[in-house]
C-alpha angles and dihedrals in degrees: 000000000000118000130188110237103237137126097201136036112279115265128207112296091002116129130193132204119244119243128191113222126186113215133187110253091249091057093047090051090049092052093046091049093051092048090046091051089054096246088125132017094226144359088256091057093048094049092045090051091047092051091047090053090048091051091049090050092052090049091050092047091052092048092050091051092049092048090052092051092048091050091049090050093049091049090051091050092049088051090053096252099136135139131224115257092244091053091051092047090052093049091048091051090052091049091049092051091049091048093049094049091046094049097034091241122152 
């Protein structure tokens, strides 16, 4: 099955590259059934919609994680568990160095 690589419906004068995707027979049947039922106008549309939902889910998961960390930090600050700016700057520099050596960044 050939699927256009797109995350949104095509707009006027917008072109997309073609991408070949190999699917398990069960997935291909699922897509064909959904298109046949009229839920989507094409396999391309269904896959694009699925990827958009996946992207939204990842964004929401990241936001929820960030909110939790912010809440935890605020609770620590309210409880008086804070660090001096110089201490935080040193810790951040160590984290940056570790990240750069791990990822090969410069």
